[in-house]
C-alpha positions as CSV (number, residue, x, y, z in Angstrom):
1,M,282.6,348.9,284.5
2,S,279.6,347.1,286.0
3,N,279.5,343.5,287.1
4,Q,277.3,342.7,284.1
5,T,279.9,343.9,281.5
6,E,282.7,342.4,283.6
7,Q,281.3,339.0,283.0
8,F,280.0,339.2,279.4
9,L,280.3,341.6,276.5
10,E,277.1,343.2,275.4
11,D,276.0,345.0,272.3
12,P,274.3,348.4,272.6
13,G,270.9,346.7,272.9
14,G,272.0,344.8,275.9
15,R,272.1,341.4,274.2
16,I,274.7,339.0,275.5
17,L,277.3,338.2,272.9
18,G,278.6,335.2,274.9
19,F,282.0,333.7,275.1
20,R,284.2,334.7,272.2
21,A,287.8,335.5,271.5
22,S,287.4,338.8,273.4
23,P,289.9,340.4,275.7
24,L,287.9,339.3,278.6
25,N,287.9,335.7,277.6
26,L,291.6,335.8,276.7
27,R,292.3,337.1,280.1
28,R,290.3,334.3,281.6
29,L,292.3,331.8,279.6
30,Q,295.5,333.5,280.8
31,N,294.4,333.3,284.4
32,F,293.6,329.6,283.9
33,R,297.0,328.9,282.4
34,A,298.7,331.0,285.2
35,N,297.5,328.4,287.7
36,G,300.1,325.9,286.6
37,R,298.9,323.1,288.9
38,G,295.4,323.3,287.5
39,Y,296.5,323.7,283.9
40,W,298.8,320.7,283.9
41,S,296.2,318.7,285.9
42,L,293.7,319.3,283.0
43,W,296.1,317.9,280.4
44,I,297.0,314.9,282.6
45,F,293.3,314.2,283.3
46,L,292.4,314.5,279.6
47,F,295.3,312.1,278.6
48,V,294.3,309.5,281.2
49,F,290.6,309.8,280.4
50,I,291.1,309.5,276.7
51,F,293.5,306.6,277.3
52,T,290.8,304.7,279.3
53,L,288.1,305.5,276.8
54,F,289.9,302.9,274.6
55,A,290.2,300.4,277.4
56,E,289.1,297.6,275.1
57,F,292.3,298.2,273.0
58,V,294.5,298.5,276.2
59,A,293.2,295.7,278.4
60,N,291.4,292.8,276.8
61,D,291.6,289.0,276.6
62,R,290.9,289.2,272.9
63,P,293.5,290.2,270.4
64,V,293.3,293.6,268.8
65,L,294.2,292.3,265.3
66,I,294.7,288.8,263.8
67,Q,296.2,288.1,260.4
68,Y,295.2,284.5,259.3
69,E,295.7,283.1,255.8
70,G,296.1,286.6,254.4
71,Q,292.9,287.9,255.9
72,F,292.5,290.3,258.8
73,Y,290.2,289.8,261.8
74,S,289.5,292.1,264.8
75,P,288.1,290.1,267.7
76,V,287.7,293.3,269.7
77,F,284.8,294.3,267.4
78,K,283.4,290.9,266.3
79,T,283.1,287.4,267.6
80,Y,284.6,284.7,265.5
81,P,284.0,280.9,265.9
82,E,286.9,278.5,266.4
83,T,286.4,277.1,262.9
84,T,287.5,280.4,261.4
85,F,291.0,279.6,262.5
86,G,291.0,275.9,261.8
87,G,289.5,274.8,265.0
88,E,287.0,271.9,265.5
89,F,284.0,273.5,267.2
90,D,281.6,276.2,265.9
91,L,281.9,278.1,269.2
92,E,283.5,281.4,270.1
93,A,287.2,281.1,269.9
94,D,289.1,281.1,273.2
95,Y,292.2,283.1,272.3
96,R,293.8,282.2,275.6
97,D,293.8,278.6,274.6
98,P,297.4,277.6,273.5
99,Y,295.8,275.3,270.8
100,I,294.0,278.2,269.2
101,V,297.0,280.5,269.4
102,E,299.1,277.8,267.7
103,L,296.6,277.4,264.9
104,I,296.6,281.2,264.2
105,E,300.4,281.6,264.5
106,D,301.0,278.7,262.1
107,K,299.4,280.7,259.3
108,G,299.5,284.3,260.5
109,W,300.2,286.5,263.5
110,I,298.4,288.0,266.5
111,V,298.5,291.5,268.0
112,W,297.6,291.5,271.7
113,P,296.6,294.5,273.8
114,L,299.1,296.0,276.2
115,I,297.4,294.2,279.1
116,P,296.2,290.8,277.8
117,Y,293.3,290.6,280.4
118,S,289.9,292.2,280.6
119,Y,288.3,293.4,283.8
120,D,286.4,290.1,284.2
121,T,289.2,287.7,283.0
122,I,289.9,285.0,285.5
123,D,293.5,283.7,285.4
124,Y,293.4,280.0,286.2
125,E,297.1,279.5,285.8
126,L,298.4,281.5,288.8
127,D,301.4,280.1,290.6
128,V,300.1,281.2,294.0
129,P,296.5,281.4,295.4
130,A,294.6,284.5,294.6
131,P,295.0,287.3,295.5
132,S,298.5,287.1,294.0
133,P,301.1,289.8,294.4
134,P,302.4,292.0,291.5
135,S,304.5,290.1,289.0
136,K,305.6,290.2,285.4
137,R,302.3,288.4,284.5
138,H,300.1,290.8,286.5
139,W,301.8,294.2,287.1
140,L,299.5,295.2,290.0
141,G,298.7,291.7,291.1
142,T,295.3,290.0,291.1
143,D,292.2,290.4,293.3
144,D,290.7,287.6,295.4
145,Q,288.9,286.2,292.3
146,A,292.2,286.0,290.2
147,R,291.3,289.0,288.0
148,D,294.0,291.4,286.9
149,V,294.0,294.5,289.1
150,L,295.5,296.8,286.5
151,A,292.8,295.9,283.9
152,R,290.1,296.6,286.5
153,V,291.7,299.9,287.4
154,V,291.6,301.0,283.7
155,Y,288.0,300.1,283.2
156,G,287.0,301.4,286.7
157,F,288.6,304.8,286.0
158,R,286.6,305.1,282.8
159,I,283.3,304.1,284.3
160,S,283.8,306.4,287.3
161,I,284.5,309.4,285.2
162,L,281.7,308.7,282.7
163,F,279.3,308.2,285.5
164,G,280.4,311.4,287.2
165,L,280.3,313.4,284.0
166,V,276.7,312.3,283.1
167,L,275.5,312.8,286.6
168,T,277.1,316.3,286.8
169,L,275.6,317.3,283.4
170,L,272.1,316.1,284.3
171,S,272.1,317.5,287.8
172,S,273.4,320.8,286.5
173,V,270.6,321.0,284.0
174,V,267.9,320.3,286.6
175,G,269.5,322.5,289.2
176,I,270.0,325.5,286.8
177,A,266.4,325.2,285.6
178,A,265.1,325.1,289.2
179,G,267.3,328.0,290.3
180,A,266.3,330.1,287.3
181,V,262.6,329.7,287.9
182,Q,263.0,330.5,291.5
183,G,265.1,333.6,291.0
184,Y,263.3,335.0,288.0
185,F,259.7,334.7,289.1
186,G,260.3,335.1,292.9
187,G,257.3,335.6,295.1
188,L,255.3,332.5,296.1
189,T,257.1,330.4,293.4
190,D,260.4,331.1,295.1
191,L,259.0,330.6,298.6
192,F,257.4,327.2,298.0
193,M,260.3,325.9,296.0
194,Q,262.8,327.1,298.6
195,R,260.9,325.3,301.4
196,F,260.7,322.1,299.3
197,I,264.5,322.2,298.6
198,E,265.2,322.7,302.3
199,I,263.1,319.7,303.2
200,W,264.6,317.6,300.3
201,E,268.2,318.5,301.3
202,G,267.4,317.5,304.9
203,L,266.7,313.9,303.9
204,P,269.4,311.3,304.8
205,V,270.6,310.9,301.2
206,L,273.1,308.0,301.8
207,Y,270.6,305.9,303.7
208,L,267.9,306.5,301.1
209,L,270.3,305.6,298.3
210,I,271.2,302.4,300.1
211,I,267.6,301.5,300.7
212,M,266.5,302.2,297.1
213,A,269.6,300.4,295.7
214,A,268.6,297.4,297.7
215,V,265.1,297.4,296.3
216,I,265.9,298.3,292.7
217,Q,268.1,296.2,290.5
218,P,271.5,298.0,290.5
219,G,272.8,299.2,287.2
220,F,274.5,302.2,285.6
221,F,271.3,304.0,284.6
222,S,269.2,303.0,287.6
223,L,271.9,304.2,290.0
224,L,272.3,307.3,287.9
225,T,268.6,308.1,288.3
226,L,268.7,307.5,292.0
227,M,271.6,309.8,292.6
228,L,270.1,312.4,290.3
229,L,267.1,312.7,292.6
230,F,269.3,314.1,295.3
231,S,272.2,315.8,293.5
232,W,270.4,318.5,291.5
233,T,270.1,320.9,294.5
234,G,273.9,321.8,294.5
235,L,273.6,324.6,292.0
236,V,270.2,325.9,292.8
237,A,271.3,328.5,295.3
238,V,274.0,330.0,293.1
239,V,271.7,330.3,290.0
240,R,268.8,331.6,292.1
241,A,271.0,334.4,293.6
242,E,272.2,335.4,290.1
243,F,268.7,335.5,288.7
244,L,267.4,337.5,291.7
245,R,270.2,340.0,291.2
246,A,269.8,340.3,287.4
247,R,266.1,340.3,287.0
248,N,265.8,344.0,287.9
249,F,268.6,345.2,285.7
250,E,267.6,348.0,283.3
251,Y,268.1,346.0,280.1
252,I,266.0,343.2,281.5
253,R,263.2,345.6,282.4
254,A,263.5,347.1,278.9
255,A,263.2,343.7,277.3
256,R,260.0,343.0,279.3
257,A,258.6,346.4,278.2
258,L,259.4,345.5,274.6
259,G,257.3,342.3,274.9
260,V,260.2,339.8,275.0
261,S,259.0,336.5,276.5
262,D,260.1,335.4,279.9
263,T,261.8,332.3,278.4
264,T,263.9,334.3,276.0
265,I,264.9,336.7,278.7
266,M,265.9,333.9,281.1
267,V,267.8,331.9,278.5
268,R,269.5,334.6,276.4
269,H,270.0,337.5,278.8
270,I,270.4,336.1,282.4
271,L,271.5,332.5,282.1
272,P,274.9,333.3,280.5
273,N,275.8,335.4,283.5
274,A,274.6,332.7,285.9
275,M,276.8,330.1,284.0
276,V,279.9,332.0,285.0
277,A,279.4,331.1,288.7
278,T,278.0,327.7,287.7
279,L,281.1,326.6,285.8
280,T,283.3,327.2,288.8
281,F,281.4,324.7,290.8
282,M,281.1,321.9,288.2
283,P,284.6,320.3,288.7
284,F,283.8,320.0,292.4
285,I,280.4,318.5,291.7
286,L,282.1,316.0,289.4
287,S,284.5,315.0,292.1
288,G,281.7,314.7,294.6
289,S,279.7,312.4,292.2
290,V,282.8,310.1,291.8
291,T,283.2,310.0,295.5
292,T,279.6,309.1,296.1
293,L,279.7,306.3,293.5
294,T,282.9,305.0,295.1
295,G,281.3,305.0,298.5
296,L,278.3,303.1,297.4
297,D,280.4,300.5,295.6
298,F,282.5,300.1,298.7
299,L,279.4,299.4,300.7
300,G,278.1,297.0,298.1
301,F,275.1,299.1,297.0
302,G,276.6,300.5,293.8
303,L,277.2,299.0,290.4
304,P,276.3,295.4,289.7
305,V,278.5,292.7,291.1
306,G,281.5,292.1,288.9
307,S,281.6,295.6,287.5
308,P,285.0,297.2,287.3
309,S,284.6,299.4,290.3
310,L,287.2,301.4,292.3
311,G,285.1,301.2,295.4
312,E,284.9,297.4,295.1
313,L,288.7,297.3,294.8
314,L,288.9,299.3,298.1
315,N,286.5,296.8,299.7
316,Q,288.6,293.9,298.6
317,G,291.6,295.7,300.1
318,K,289.7,295.9,303.4
319,N,288.8,292.2,303.3
320,N,292.2,291.0,302.3
321,L,294.7,292.8,304.5
322,Q,297.3,290.2,303.6
323,A,297.2,291.6,300.1
324,P,298.1,295.3,300.7
325,W,298.5,296.0,296.9
326,L,294.7,296.0,296.6
327,G,294.0,298.8,299.1
328,I,297.1,300.8,298.1
329,T,296.2,300.7,294.4
330,G,292.6,301.7,295.0
331,F,293.7,304.5,297.4
332,L,296.3,305.9,295.0
333,V,294.0,305.8,291.9
334,I,291.1,307.5,293.6
335,G,293.3,310.0,295.3
336,F,295.0,310.8,292.0
337,M,291.7,311.2,290.2
338,L,290.1,313.5,292.9
339,S,293.3,315.6,293.2
340,L,293.3,316.3,289.5
341,L,289.6,317.3,289.6
342,V,290.1,319.6,292.6
343,F,293.2,321.3,291.0
344,I,291.2,321.8,287.7
345,G,288.3,323.3,289.8
346,E,290.7,325.7,291.5
347,A,292.1,326.8,288.1
348,V,288.6,327.4,286.7
349,R,287.7,329.4,289.8
350,D,290.7,331.6,289.3
351,A,289.9,332.0,285.7
352,F,286.4,333.4,286.4
353,D,287.4,335.4,289.5
354,P,286.5,339.0,288.7
355,R,289.2,340.2,291.1
356,K,291.8,338.7,288.8
357,L,290.4,339.9,285.5
358,F,291.6,343.5,285.4
359,K,294.9,344.0,287.1
């Protein structure tokens, strides 16, 4: 059986049928599940990620639900004035104010999140100066600005993974497109693009990111754009090699002879084969994106000041050696996250390894 048919099923005309419930894909799934470390890492990662997606319901200084005088209110979704609950001022209700809490509980009840602090909530009632050690009030302590560390970890995990996923998706799209054009057309197109990529990859990426982040107002999308400029080259070589190999296959030459457009051939007949190798790299690209964001935040050139950042938590640990819970928490969370992504990547690599498909 050829490599082409090992990777994808084809009909008699050579058209790729893609991923379906075929024996090949079932075997890939079995290989993935056989890697127990990667299989369970995927489930743990999904559970933690989905849990943090609802961070506003887990860690917030606003109640999840309020029942007052027979009516229900959800401060998580909507802002209510103090007068709604019998207060005196037509301003946003401060639900941490004992006076407001007493007014509500006199005629109803309050459902608080598991962690009654948001990532930017400052606790002015600490018994000791900030950063305060772990306690019943703050399970992982507070940082040097009296903000709850556990709440910042929940929000920071979410923003790190979302940033990494978006960056991985966009950089993969650009890198796959560039590699496909290089490999399919070859010749001068491949030559000039390859020389450009070699020069582009030789640039000091971290220094350029620091310089550009210092000039441009940092933000989620501006930082994403800056990092995208230098992260798209990771998959070019893999996709280019696959297109160079496949462009002279007989069914590709037959499609050209029948007048099928280059775009159709690239997208429908060659790209699915290239995606097999691409998918094995994507978990590692994701972990690299998260690491880069953490490094920039640690240096102070990442997300805006005050954002829930794991890198900023590590920086606080460095600046507050008398509060070891800051550095230890940041290290454990980042290590846990990257370990899960690496284990998932190893399982995906085993699933698509042709040497393990037909034993």
